[in-house]
CHARMM internal coordinates of N, CA and C (Angstrom, degrees):
IC EDIT
DIST 1 N 1 CA 1.4873
DIST 1 CA 1 C 1.5159
ANGL 1 N 1 CA 1 C 106.57
DIST 1 C 2 N 1.3385
ANGL 1 CA 1 C 2 N 114.10
DIHE 1 N 1 CA 1 C 2 N 137.49
DIST 2 N 2 CA 1.4165
ANGL 1 C 2 N 2 CA 119.35
DIHE 1 CA 1 C 2 N 2 CA -178.44
DIST 2 CA 2 C 1.4866
ANGL 2 N 2 CA 2 C 108.40
DIHE 1 C 2 N 2 CA 2 C -76.81
DIST 2 C 3 N 1.2998
ANGL 2 CA 2 C 3 N 117.64
DIHE 2 N 2 CA 2 C 3 N 157.68
DIST 3 N 3 CA 1.4713
ANGL 2 C 3 N 3 CA 126.20
DIHE 2 CA 2 C 3 N 3 CA -178.86
DIST 3 CA 3 C 1.4870
ANGL 3 N 3 CA 3 C 113.46
DIHE 2 C 3 N 3 CA 3 C -57.48
DIST 3 C 4 N 1.3304
ANGL 3 CA 3 C 4 N 117.77
DIHE 3 N 3 CA 3 C 4 N -43.12
DIST 4 N 4 CA 1.4794
ANGL 3 C 4 N 4 CA 123.23
DIHE 3 CA 3 C 4 N 4 CA 174.85
DIST 4 CA 4 C 1.5045
ANGL 4 N 4 CA 4 C 112.18
DIHE 3 C 4 N 4 CA 4 C -59.22
DIST 4 C 5 N 1.3057
ANGL 4 CA 4 C 5 N 118.65
DIHE 4 N 4 CA 4 C 5 N -47.17
DIST 5 N 5 CA 1.4801
ANGL 4 C 5 N 5 CA 124.64
DIHE 4 CA 4 C 5 N 5 CA 177.80
DIST 5 CA 5 C 1.5123
ANGL 5 N 5 CA 5 C 110.40
DIHE 4 C 5 N 5 CA 5 C -59.00
DIST 5 C 6 N 1.3104
ANGL 5 CA 5 C 6 N 116.64
DIHE 5 N 5 CA 5 C 6 N -44.02
DIST 6 N 6 CA 1.4597
ANGL 5 C 6 N 6 CA 124.38
DIHE 5 CA 5 C 6 N 6 CA -179.73
DIST 6 CA 6 C 1.5670
ANGL 6 N 6 CA 6 C 108.16
DIHE 5 C 6 N 6 CA 6 C -62.07
DIST 6 C 7 N 1.2924
ANGL 6 CA 6 C 7 N 118.08
DIHE 6 N 6 CA 6 C 7 N -40.09
DIST 7 N 7 CA 1.4772
ANGL 6 C 7 N 7 CA 120.84
DIHE 6 CA 6 C 7 N 7 CA -177.99
DIST 7 CA 7 C 1.5371
ANGL 7 N 7 CA 7 C 107.81
DIHE 6 C 7 N 7 CA 7 C -66.56
DIST 7 C 8 N 1.3127
ANGL 7 CA 7 C 8 N 113.03
DIHE 7 N 7 CA 7 C 8 N -44.91
DIST 8 N 8 CA 1.5003
ANGL 7 C 8 N 8 CA 116.38
DIHE 7 CA 7 C 8 N 8 CA -178.28
DIST 8 CA 8 C 1.5516
ANGL 8 N 8 CA 8 C 110.98
DIHE 7 C 8 N 8 CA 8 C -60.47
DIST 8 C 9 N 1.3775
ANGL 8 CA 8 C 9 N 112.82
DIHE 8 N 8 CA 8 C 9 N -46.94
DIST 9 N 9 CA 1.4512
ANGL 8 C 9 N 9 CA 118.81
DIHE 8 CA 8 C 9 N 9 CA 177.81
DIST 9 CA 9 C 1.4514
ANGL 9 N 9 CA 9 C 113.53
DIHE 8 C 9 N 9 CA 9 C -52.46
DIST 9 C 10 N 1.3856
ANGL 9 CA 9 C 10 N 115.40
DIHE 9 N 9 CA 9 C 10 N -47.07
DIST 10 N 10 CA 1.4952
ANGL 9 C 10 N 10 CA 124.82
DIHE 9 CA 9 C 10 N 10 CA -177.35
DIST 10 CA 10 C 1.5280
ANGL 10 N 10 CA 10 C 107.70
DIHE 9 C 10 N 10 CA 10 C -62.29
DIST 10 C 11 N 1.3478
ANGL 10 CA 10 C 11 N 116.63
DIHE 10 N 10 CA 10 C 11 N -45.46
DIST 11 N 11 CA 1.4559
ANGL 10 C 11 N 11 CA 115.25
DIHE 10 CA 10 C 11 N 11 CA 178.84
DIST 11 CA 11 C 1.4677
ANGL 11 N 11 CA 11 C 116.68
DIHE 10 C 11 N 11 CA 11 C -68.38
DIST 11 C 12 N 1.3449
ANGL 11 CA 11 C 12 N 118.23
DIHE 11 N 11 CA 11 C 12 N -40.86
DIST 12 N 12 CA 1.4078
ANGL 11 C 12 N 12 CA 121.41
DIHE 11 CA 11 C 12 N 12 CA -178.73
DIST 12 CA 12 C 1.5260
ANGL 12 N 12 CA 12 C 112.04
DIHE 11 C 12 N 12 CA 12 C -67.43
DIST 12 C 13 N 1.3424
ANGL 12 CA 12 C 13 N 117.50
DIHE 12 N 12 CA 12 C 13 N -28.50
DIST 13 N 13 CA 1.4774
ANGL 12 C 13 N 13 CA 120.64
DIHE 12 CA 12 C 13 N 13 CA -176.25
DIST 13 CA 13 C 1.5612
ANGL 13 N 13 CA 13 C 109.68
DIHE 12 C 13 N 13 CA 13 C -96.04
DIST 13 C 14 N 1.3039
ANGL 13 CA 13 C 14 N 117.72
DIHE 13 N 13 CA 13 C 14 N -7.23
DIST 14 N 14 CA 1.5051
ANGL 13 C 14 N 14 CA 120.73
DIHE 13 CA 13 C 14 N 14 CA 178.57
DIST 14 CA 14 C 1.5158
ANGL 14 N 14 CA 14 C 108.54
DIHE 13 C 14 N 14 CA 14 C -67.44
DIST 14 C 15 N 1.3085
ANGL 14 CA 14 C 15 N 116.07
DIHE 14 N 14 CA 14 C 15 N 131.98
DIST 15 N 15 CA 1.5125
ANGL 14 C 15 N 15 CA 122.53
DIHE 14 CA 14 C 15 N 15 CA 173.85
DIST 15 CA 15 C 1.5958
ANGL 15 N 15 CA 15 C 110.16
DIHE 14 C 15 N 15 CA 15 C -59.73
DIST 15 C 16 N 1.2150
ANGL 15 CA 15 C 16 N 115.78
DIHE 15 N 15 CA 15 C 16 N 126.52
DIST 16 N 16 CA 1.3664
ANGL 15 C 16 N 16 CA 123.98
DIHE 15 CA 15 C 16 N 16 CA 173.30
DIST 16 CA 16 C 1.6539
ANGL 16 N 16 CA 16 C 112.23
DIHE 15 C 16 N 16 CA 16 C 91.83
DIST 16 C 17 N 1.3404
ANGL 16 CA 16 C 17 N 110.71
DIHE 16 N 16 CA 16 C 17 N 2.11
DIST 17 N 17 CA 1.4675
ANGL 16 C 17 N 17 CA 115.97
DIHE 16 CA 16 C 17 N 17 CA 174.89
DIST 17 CA 17 C 1.5387
ANGL 17 N 17 CA 17 C 112.97
DIHE 16 C 17 N 17 CA 17 C -65.19
DIST 17 C 18 N 1.3075
ANGL 17 CA 17 C 18 N 115.26
DIHE 17 N 17 CA 17 C 18 N 135.48
DIST 18 N 18 CA 1.5435
ANGL 17 C 18 N 18 CA 120.05
DIHE 17 CA 17 C 18 N 18 CA 175.74
DIST 18 CA 18 C 1.4522
ANGL 18 N 18 CA 18 C 110.44
DIHE 17 C 18 N 18 CA 18 C -95.24
DIST 18 C 19 N 1.3475
ANGL 18 CA 18 C 19 N 120.82
DIHE 18 N 18 CA 18 C 19 N 0.03
DIST 19 N 19 CA 1.4315
ANGL 18 C 19 N 19 CA 122.35
DIHE 18 CA 18 C 19 N 19 CA 176.61
DIST 19 CA 19 C 1.4757
ANGL 19 N 19 CA 19 C 116.78
DIHE 18 C 19 N 19 CA 19 C -70.45
DIST 19 C 20 N 1.2920
ANGL 19 CA 19 C 20 N 125.11
DIHE 19 N 19 CA 19 C 20 N 140.65
DIST 20 N 20 CA 1.4751
ANGL 19 C 20 N 20 CA 123.22
DIHE 19 CA 19 C 20 N 20 CA 174.72
DIST 20 CA 20 C 1.5081
ANGL 20 N 20 CA 20 C 108.57
DIHE 19 C 20 N 20 CA 20 C -123.31
DIST 20 C 21 N 1.3317
ANGL 20 CA 20 C 21 N 114.07
DIHE 20 N 20 CA 20 C 21 N 170.37
DIST 21 N 21 CA 1.4758
ANGL 20 C 21 N 21 CA 118.77
DIHE 20 CA 20 C 21 N 21 CA -173.85
DIST 21 CA 21 C 1.5788
ANGL 21 N 21 CA 21 C 111.90
DIHE 20 C 21 N 21 CA 21 C -61.74
DIST 21 C 22 N 1.3728
ANGL 21 CA 21 C 22 N 111.18
DIHE 21 N 21 CA 21 C 22 N -22.14
DIST 22 N 22 CA 1.4847
ANGL 21 C 22 N 22 CA 117.59
DIHE 21 CA 21 C 22 N 22 CA 178.49
DIST 22 CA 22 C 1.5389
ANGL 22 N 22 CA 22 C 110.80
DIHE 21 C 22 N 22 CA 22 C -70.84
DIST 22 C 23 N 1.3368
ANGL 22 CA 22 C 23 N 119.40
DIHE 22 N 22 CA 22 C 23 N -20.08
DIST 23 N 23 CA 1.4233
ANGL 22 C 23 N 23 CA 121.57
DIHE 22 CA 22 C 23 N 23 CA 175.61
DIST 23 CA 23 C 1.5489
ANGL 23 N 23 CA 23 C 113.80
DIHE 22 C 23 N 23 CA 23 C -76.57
DIST 23 C 24 N 1.3429
ANGL 23 CA 23 C 24 N 115.35
DIHE 23 N 23 CA 23 C 24 N -13.89
DIST 24 N 24 CA 1.5172
ANGL 23 C 24 N 24 CA 117.41
DIHE 23 CA 23 C 24 N 24 CA 179.69
DIST 24 CA 24 C 1.5586
ANGL 24 N 24 CA 24 C 106.28
DIHE 23 C 24 N 24 CA 24 C -85.34
DIST 24 C 25 N 1.3518
ANGL 24 CA 24 C 25 N 111.58
DIHE 24 N 24 CA 24 C 25 N 140.93
DIST 25 N 25 CA 1.5285
ANGL 24 C 25 N 25 CA 117.89
DIHE 24 CA 24 C 25 N 25 CA 178.51
DIST 25 CA 25 C 1.6304
ANGL 25 N 25 CA 25 C 108.14
DIHE 24 C 25 N 25 CA 25 C -58.39
DIST 25 C 26 N 1.3002
ANGL 25 CA 25 C 26 N 107.99
DIHE 25 N 25 CA 25 C 26 N 141.61
DIST 26 N 26 CA 1.5123
ANGL 25 C 26 N 26 CA 114.28
DIHE 25 CA 25 C 26 N 26 CA -176.34
DIST 26 CA 26 C 1.5705
ANGL 26 N 26 CA 26 C 111.76
DIHE 25 C 26 N 26 CA 26 C -51.54
DIST 26 C 27 N 1.3010
ANGL 26 CA 26 C 27 N 115.61
DIHE 26 N 26 CA 26 C 27 N -41.64
DIST 27 N 27 CA 1.4681
ANGL 26 C 27 N 27 CA 121.82
DIHE 26 CA 26 C 27 N 27 CA -175.99
DIST 27 CA 27 C 1.5905
ANGL 27 N 27 CA 27 C 110.10
DIHE 26 C 27 N 27 CA 27 C -60.66
DIST 27 C 28 N 1.3012
ANGL 27 CA 27 C 28 N 118.36
DIHE 27 N 27 CA 27 C 28 N -24.48
DIST 28 N 28 CA 1.5111
ANGL 27 C 28 N 28 CA 117.36
DIHE 27 CA 27 C 28 N 28 CA -178.23
DIST 28 CA 28 C 1.5247
ANGL 28 N 28 CA 28 C 108.77
DIHE 27 C 28 N 28 CA 28 C -107.97
DIST 28 C 29 N 1.2896
ANGL 28 CA 28 C 29 N 118.56
DIHE 28 N 28 CA 28 C 29 N -8.45
DIST 29 N 29 CA 1.5309
ANGL 28 C 29 N 29 CA 117.00
DIHE 28 CA 28 C 29 N 29 CA -172.77
DIST 29 CA 29 C 1.4994
ANGL 29 N 29 CA 29 C 110.64
DIHE 28 C 29 N 29 CA 29 C -53.21
DIST 29 C 30 N 1.3022
ANGL 29 CA 29 C 30 N 120.52
DIHE 29 N 29 CA 29 C 30 N -51.50
DIST 30 N 30 CA 1.5234
ANGL 29 C 30 N 30 CA 120.75
DIHE 29 CA 29 C 30 N 30 CA -173.72
DIST 30 CA 30 C 1.5549
ANGL 30 N 30 CA 30 C 107.99
DIHE 29 C 30 N 30 CA 30 C -58.36
DIST 30 C 31 N 1.2869
ANGL 30 CA 30 C 31 N 115.39
DIHE 30 N 30 CA 30 C 31 N -42.94
DIST 31 N 31 CA 1.5192
ANGL 30 C 31 N 31 CA 119.10
DIHE 30 CA 30 C 31 N 31 CA -172.94
DIST 31 CA 31 C 1.6320
ANGL 31 N 31 CA 31 C 106.01
DIHE 30 C 31 N 31 CA 31 C -62.70
DIST 31 C 32 N 1.3541
ANGL 31 CA 31 C 32 N 113.80
DIHE 31 N 31 CA 31 C 32 N -44.84
DIST 32 N 32 CA 1.4942
ANGL 31 C 32 N 32 CA 121.72
DIHE 31 CA 31 C 32 N 32 CA -178.35
DIST 32 CA 32 C 1.5624
ANGL 32 N 32 CA 32 C 107.27
DIHE 31 C 32 N 32 CA 32 C -61.37
DIST 32 C 33 N 1.3064
ANGL 32 CA 32 C 33 N 113.64
DIHE 32 N 32 CA 32 C 33 N -51.99
DIST 33 N 33 CA 1.5394
ANGL 32 C 33 N 33 CA 118.03
DIHE 32 CA 32 C 33 N 33 CA 179.72
DIST 33 CA 33 C 1.4715
ANGL 33 N 33 CA 33 C 111.16
DIHE 32 C 33 N 33 CA 33 C -53.22
DIST 33 C 34 N 1.3441
ANGL 33 CA 33 C 34 N 119.09
DIHE 33 N 33 CA 33 C 34 N -47.59
DIST 34 N 34 CA 1.4056
ANGL 33 C 34 N 34 CA 125.92
DIHE 33 CA 33 C 34 N 34 CA -176.82
DIST 34 CA 34 C 1.5658
ANGL 34 N 34 CA 34 C 110.34
DIHE 33 C 34 N 34 CA 34 C -61.15
DIST 34 C 35 N 1.3763
ANGL 34 CA 34 C 35 N 113.69
DIHE 34 N 34 CA 34 C 35 N -44.26
DIST 35 N 35 CA 1.4520
ANGL 34 C 35 N 35 CA 119.27
DIHE 34 CA 34 C 35 N 35 CA -177.80
DIST 35 CA 35 C 1.5998
ANGL 35 N 35 CA 35 C 109.15
DIHE 34 C 35 N 35 CA 35 C -66.22
DIST 35 C 36 N 1.3443
ANGL 35 CA 35 C 36 N 113.86
DIHE 35 N 35 CA 35 C 36 N -40.90
DIST 36 N 36 CA 1.4564
ANGL 35 C 36 N 36 CA 116.87
DIHE 35 CA 35 C 36 N 36 CA 179.43
DIST 36 CA 36 C 1.5464
ANGL 36 N 36 CA 36 C 108.88
DIHE 35 C 36 N 36 CA 36 C -65.98
DIST 36 C 37 N 1.2204
ANGL 36 CA 36 C 37 N 119.45
DIHE 36 N 36 CA 36 C 37 N -41.16
DIST 37 N 37 CA 1.4616
ANGL 36 C 37 N 37 CA 122.56
DIHE 36 CA 36 C 37 N 37 CA 177.63
DIST 37 CA 37 C 1.5054
ANGL 37 N 37 CA 37 C 112.96
DIHE 36 C 37 N 37 CA 37 C -59.76
DIST 37 C 38 N 1.3811
ANGL 37 CA 37 C 38 N 115.95
DIHE 37 N 37 CA 37 C 38 N -47.18
DIST 38 N 38 CA 1.4406
ANGL 37 C 38 N 38 CA 121.57
DIHE 37 CA 37 C 38 N 38 CA 175.52
DIST 38 CA 38 C 1.5092
ANGL 38 N 38 CA 38 C 111.85
DIHE 37 C 38 N 38 CA 38 C -59.45
DIST 38 C 39 N 1.3424
ANGL 38 CA 38 C 39 N 115.85
DIHE 38 N 38 CA 38 C 39 N -39.81
DIST 39 N 39 CA 1.5162
ANGL 38 C 39 N 39 CA 121.05
DIHE 38 CA 38 C 39 N 39 CA -178.83
DIST 39 CA 39 C 1.5554
ANGL 39 N 39 CA 39 C 107.12
DIHE 38 C 39 N 39 CA 39 C -65.65
DIST 39 C 40 N 1.2261
ANGL 39 CA 39 C 40 N 121.19
DIHE 39 N 39 CA 39 C 40 N -45.15
DIST 40 N 40 CA 1.4625
ANGL 39 C 40 N 40 CA 128.04
DIHE 39 CA 39 C 40 N 40 CA -178.69
DIST 40 CA 40 C 1.5715
ANGL 40 N 40 CA 40 C 108.14
DIHE 39 C 40 N 40 CA 40 C -60.50
DIST 40 C 41 N 1.3893
ANGL 40 CA 40 C 41 N 113.60
DIHE 40 N 40 CA 40 C 41 N -48.06
DIST 41 N 41 CA 1.4817
ANGL 40 C 41 N 41 CA 115.27
DIHE 40 CA 40 C 41 N 41 CA -178.53
DIST 41 CA 41 C 1.5427
ANGL 41 N 41 CA 41 C 111.64
DIHE 40 C 41 N 41 CA 41 C -64.71
DIST 41 C 42 N 1.2435
ANGL 41 CA 41 C 42 N 117.00
DIHE 41 N 41 CA 41 C 42 N -34.56
DIST 42 N 42 CA 1.5168
ANGL 41 C 42 N 42 CA 120.47
DIHE 41 CA 41 C 42 N 42 CA 179.77
DIST 42 CA 42 C 1.4880
ANGL 42 N 42 CA 42 C 109.13
DIHE 41 C 42 N 42 CA 42 C -69.51
DIST 42 C 43 N 1.3320
ANGL 42 CA 42 C 43 N 116.85
DIHE 42 N 42 CA 42 C 43 N -39.53
DIST 43 N 43 CA 1.4733
ANGL 42 C 43 N 43 CA 121.49
DIHE 42 CA 42 C 43 N 43 CA 175.96
DIST 43 CA 43 C 1.5229
ANGL 43 N 43 CA 43 C 112.23
DIHE 42 C 43 N 43 CA 43 C -61.99
DIST 43 C 44 N 1.3316
ANGL 43 CA 43 C 44 N 113.27
DIHE 43 N 43 CA 43 C 44 N -46.16
DIST 44 N 44 CA 1.4767
ANGL 43 C 44 N 44 CA 119.48
DIHE 43 CA 43 C 44 N 44 CA 178.97
DIST 44 CA 44 C 1.5094
ANGL 44 N 44 CA 44 C 112.28
DIHE 43 C 44 N 44 CA 44 C -63.81
DIST 44 C 45 N 1.2431
ANGL 44 CA 44 C 45 N 117.44
DIHE 44 N 44 CA 44 C 45 N -38.33
DIST 45 N 45 CA 1.5038
ANGL 44 C 45 N 45 CA 123.69
DIHE 44 CA 44 C 45 N 45 CA -179.82
DIST 45 CA 45 C 1.5170
ANGL 45 N 45 CA 45 C 107.60
DIHE 44 C 45 N 45 CA 45 C -65.62
DIST 45 C 46 N 1.3343
ANGL 45 CA 45 C 46 N 117.42
DIHE 45 N 45 CA 45 C 46 N -40.60
DIST 46 N 46 CA 1.4551
ANGL 45 C 46 N 46 CA 123.91
DIHE 45 CA 45 C 46 N 46 CA -179.87
DIST 46 CA 46 C 1.5139
ANGL 46 N 46 CA 46 C 108.68
DIHE 45 C 46 N 46 CA 46 C -64.90
DIST 46 C 47 N 1.4471
ANGL 46 CA 46 C 47 N 117.42
DIHE 46 N 46 CA 46 C 47 N -42.50
DIST 47 N 47 CA 1.4364
ANGL 46 C 47 N 47 CA 117.05
DIHE 46 CA 46 C 47 N 47 CA -178.55
DIST 47 CA 47 C 1.5033
ANGL 47 N 47 CA 47 C 109.10
DIHE 46 C 47 N 47 CA 47 C -68.59
DIST 47 C 48 N 1.3571
ANGL 47 CA 47 C 48 N 119.14
DIHE 47 N 47 CA 47 C 48 N -37.30
DIST 48 N 48 CA 1.5070
ANGL 47 C 48 N 48 CA 120.32
DIHE 47 CA 47 C 48 N 48 CA -177.55
DIST 48 CA 48 C 1.5184
ANGL 48 N 48 CA 48 C 108.16
DIHE 47 C 48 N 48 CA 48 C -65.10
DIST 48 C 49 N 1.3336
ANGL 48 CA 48 C 49 N 116.76
DIHE 48 N 48 CA 48 C 49 N -38.05
DIST 49 N 49 CA 1.4353
ANGL 48 C 49 N 49 CA 115.82
DIHE 48 CA 48 C 49 N 49 CA 179.28
DIST 49 CA 49 C 1.5646
ANGL 49 N 49 CA 49 C 114.67
DIHE 48 C 49 N 49 CA 49 C -66.30
DIST 49 C 50 N 1.3002
ANGL 49 CA 49 C 50 N 115.98
DIHE 49 N 49 CA 49 C 50 N -35.91
DIST 50 N 50 CA 1.4202
ANGL 49 C 50 N 50 CA 121.83
DIHE 49 CA 49 C 50 N 50 CA 179.06
DIST 50 CA 50 C 1.6064
ANGL 50 N 50 CA 50 C 112.37
DIHE 49 C 50 N 50 CA 50 C -67.38
DIST 50 C 51 N 1.3372
ANGL 50 CA 50 C 51 N 111.95
DIHE 50 N 50 CA 50 C 51 N -37.73
DIST 51 N 51 CA 1.4960
ANGL 50 C 51 N 51 CA 121.50
DIHE 50 CA 50 C 51 N 51 CA 173.99
DIST 51 CA 51 C 1.5351
ANGL 51 N 51 CA 51 C 114.16
DIHE 50 C 51 N 51 CA 51 C -60.19
DIST 51 C 52 N 1.4329
ANGL 51 CA 51 C 52 N 111.24
DIHE 51 N 51 CA 51 C 52 N -39.58
DIST 52 N 52 CA 1.4083
ANGL 51 C 52 N 52 CA 118.39
DIHE 51 CA 51 C 52 N 52 CA -177.84
DIST 52 CA 52 C 1.5105
ANGL 52 N 52 CA 52 C 115.00
DIHE 51 C 52 N 52 CA 52 C -70.12
DIST 52 C 53 N 1.3237
ANGL 52 CA 52 C 53 N 116.67
DIHE 52 N 52 CA 52 C 53 N -27.22
DIST 53 N 53 CA 1.4606
ANGL 52 C 53 N 53 CA 119.22
DIHE 52 CA 52 C 53 N 53 CA -176.67
DIST 53 CA 53 C 1.4528
ANGL 53 N 53 CA 53 C 112.75
DIHE 52 C 53 N 53 CA 53 C -89.94
DIST 53 C 54 N 1.2874
ANGL 53 CA 53 C 54 N 119.20
DIHE 53 N 53 CA 53 C 54 N -11.81
DIST 54 N 54 CA 1.4475
ANGL 53 C 54 N 54 CA 121.00
DIHE 53 CA 53 C 54 N 54 CA 178.14
DIST 54 CA 54 C 1.5336
ANGL 54 N 54 CA 54 C 116.54
DIHE 53 C 54 N 54 CA 54 C -75.53
END
COOR INIT
IC SEED 1 N 1 CA 1 C
IC BUILD
């Protein structure tokens, strides 16, 4: 992941951020959306594992 995509992902997922996906340049939007989807999937997988061990 490029550094600029990483920065957009951090800002879009930061709590309290007013940035939206429409603020991301169109050329980078797909990469940013894919990265956020992967991040959410990893987070959900971690949550599912924690629930399974309890």
